[in-house]
C-alpha positions, 0 to 999 in steps of 0.5 A: 841052343838054337837047334833045342828051341827049333825043335820045341817051338812047335808046342809053343802058344802063339803068345810064346812064340811072339814073346820068343821074337820078342826075346831075340829081337831085344838080344840083338838089339843089346849085342855089342856094337861092331868092331870100328873101322878106319875110313878109307882114306885113312889120312884125307886133312891134308894130300899124301901119297907114296905111303911107306909103312914100318912098326918100331919098337914102341909097339906103333905102326908109322906111315912116312908120307910124301905131300902133294901141294894144294892147289895142285901143281903136278908131282914136280913141285911135291915139297916136304914129307909128313908122318902119321902114327897109329896103335890101332889102325883107325885113329892116326896121329899127325906126327908132324913135317919132317923134312922139306925141300929147302932144308935139303943143302945140295937140292936144286935151288928151284926146290920141290922133287920129295918123291917116295920116302923109306925108313929104316932103323939100325943101333939107335938110329932112324934113317930117312932116305928121300931122293932129291934131284941136285940140279935144274935138270931134275932127270938127271941129277937125282941123288937119295938123300938121308937123313937121321934122328935117334926119333922115329918121327920129328928131328931129323937132320940131313947127313948128305946122300948116298955117292956112286948111285944113278939117277933113279927114284924110290928108295926102298930099304929092306932089313933082313933078318940077320941084320944085312940091310938092303937099298932098292931103287928104280924108276923108267923101267929100271929096278936095281938092289943092293947091300948097304955098309953098316953106316946105311950111308954107302953101298957095300958094293956095286947095285945090281939089277932086279932080274925077272921083274914084268913090265916094272915102272917104278915104287919098289917095294921088298918085304920078307914072309916064311923065308920068301923074299917079296918084291913088288912095284908099279906096272906101265898098264894104262887103259880104259880099266885104269892106269898103274897096277901094283904086280910082285915077284918072289925070290929065295934071294934079296937080290933075286933072281926074281919069278913074276907072280903078276898082278895083285891090286888093280888100279885106283882112280889115281894115275899113278900107283906106289905102295907098301906092305907090312905085317902089324899085330898079326895081319898084313896089310897094304898101304897106298894112296887114291884120289877119291877126295879131290878127283885130281891124279895129283891131290892124292891120300893114303888108304890101307887095306888087308892083304891075305896070302894063299897057302903056297905063299902067294897074294891074294887080290887085293881089293880096294874099300871105302870101309878099311880095316878093322881096329887092333888096339883100344882107342887112344887115351885122350891127351891131357894137355888138350885146350879147347878154344870155342870159335866164337870167341876168335876175331872174325873178319870179312864176312864170317858171322856168329850164329846160334846153333843148339847142335854146337858146342856152346851152342854158337858156330862161325859161319859165312866162311864160304865167303871170300877172304872171310875169316876167324882168328883165335889168338893168345893161343897157349902152346906150353913150352913150345914144340909140336902140338896138333891143331884139331878144327871140328866142323859142320858142311854140307859142301863137298870139296870144301876146305879151309886155309891155316896160318900160324904165326904168319906162317900159310900150312893151305889147305886143310880139306874139310869132307863133307858132314851131310849137314851145316849142324852136323859137327861131326867134321874133323880135319887137323895138322901138328905144327911148331908152336912157339913156347906161351901164348905168343900164338895166332891161328887164323882160319880163311874161308872162301873155298866152299861152305864150313860151319866152325864149331871149336879147336883143340890144341895138343901139346906133345909135351916133348920137354917133359912137362908133367901135368898132375889131374885132380877130381873136383870131388876130391876137394873140401866143399862149402855153401851148399855145394854137393858132389854128384853121380854122372857117368859121363864126368870124369871118374863117374862124380861131379861138383853141382850147385856152383851157382849158389851164393859163396859156393866153393870147392878148394883142392889142397895138397897141389904139387906145384914142383919145383915153383913158379909157373904152371897152367891151370886148367879146369874141366866142366859142363854148363848149360848156361853161361857163368862165371868162377872166381880162382883163389890161389894159396889165399890170393885171387887169381881172377875171375874165368867166363865159362861159356855154356857146353850144351847140357849139364852133363856135357863135360867138354867145357875147358878153361885155363889160367897161369898161376904161381905155385909154392914148391912141393905140395904146399899148395891150395886151389880155390873155385867160387861160384855163385854166378850162373850154373857149371858142373866142376868134374876136374883140373889139371896142373902143367 
């Protein structure tokens, strides 16, 4: 097409040429937007290191990471492990903490030293391997602990440690194509490997020294590609260009001997190095960490970049990027159990104030959180049936290095990093943490300032729904309408439609055949858009259930509004819920019953 045009454009008039130029410009502007990329680091809310990545049967990729305590206390006092998962390499879900030092029965009384872990799967069980010393003399008392679960990212229980091993660290578990599983570990220039028994808790035979490695320091990782085994590790490099690099070696046998292949990743801005290599959806990836958020060697953040091979199987140099990797799948579906809490409805203290900002959700935000001990506290947070839930905090900040303290039900989870958004009313900031909530509304979240300026817009709670709680969705336009309420087209609404004219006197919508399951208490959630404060009355099976206040969302097509109410339903579908307006405008989108 371009050749034909270039050949014919010589005979076109000037106006025709200008038309073609304009046409091409329009085509370029109308072209699909660029592929979404994960920004490195991919995990920034808390400090994580030593990422061990695995792909499990559910089709997701999981990161098992160690945790750096903030404020920095060095690597000695690393206290726990977190897991993250993704189905597109861009959006990462915090699966929560799976193990901490206090849960290790044989661990040193002083705690800490929860260093680089790994995970494996066999016959319906996930095995989590972690190094932890048993005595105050930690350098000579390392054990490789094992915790198990029937889930990849929760409910792990410590089973003990592998007997008969030396005092070494950095366990790596590799399962070969024939089902045989191997354990590797090392440190201080020593790398060893051996077979695991079928119980995954004992060594079958003895551990062997891995020979042929050049300048081995620590951080063993083993994988297989096209019949060739690869062993990657951190070396002892340290000069003006940086510290530890990642090297690798290859072998035709999982226990060597190995042939050194050299450096495949140069130092990051962090003192040490530790990574993992995994294939996901046809592409190989290098997971690693840097210190780009904190600029501190012991406050690290997880990153990922592509890893590619040459035709002869050697690894091409991995280049650390800030853009990360492109998406390899659709964005995750929004959690139907999400509940939104506007920050301006929180209890404030020690100088924190409500500020007006048209760019914030609801037109308001919390300011002055730079003041010492300033806070905003959210009471009566709904934890549903209890269990894991993600707290997402949306904010704006022009400061670099700001962070907020998080306390849940009296437990201090501080700190969460709040990366600069480039402006005090640029509410694109998002930091999050998965924590255990109590059932019902017996939950209190306190966000504490004093560590840089952050304007809080709102928070959301996303339950993992692990106890089988069902959520049913009903579009508002499916209801019976009265007293002037109409159905309007709106591409921003769920299903492309919403209800309007709820400001009219006695305006109402009644949704019939609501499924109450076995009957009893349920949570009603109403999603809406509004450019003004309003109220809506809820009537359940003919009985008034209360009048709810609806804060403005900043626009009639901004369907970010969410209010909820505990109601009682009959068993089965013999239920109806009526919504009556008449006090301010509100565009109803849909409701959910949990």
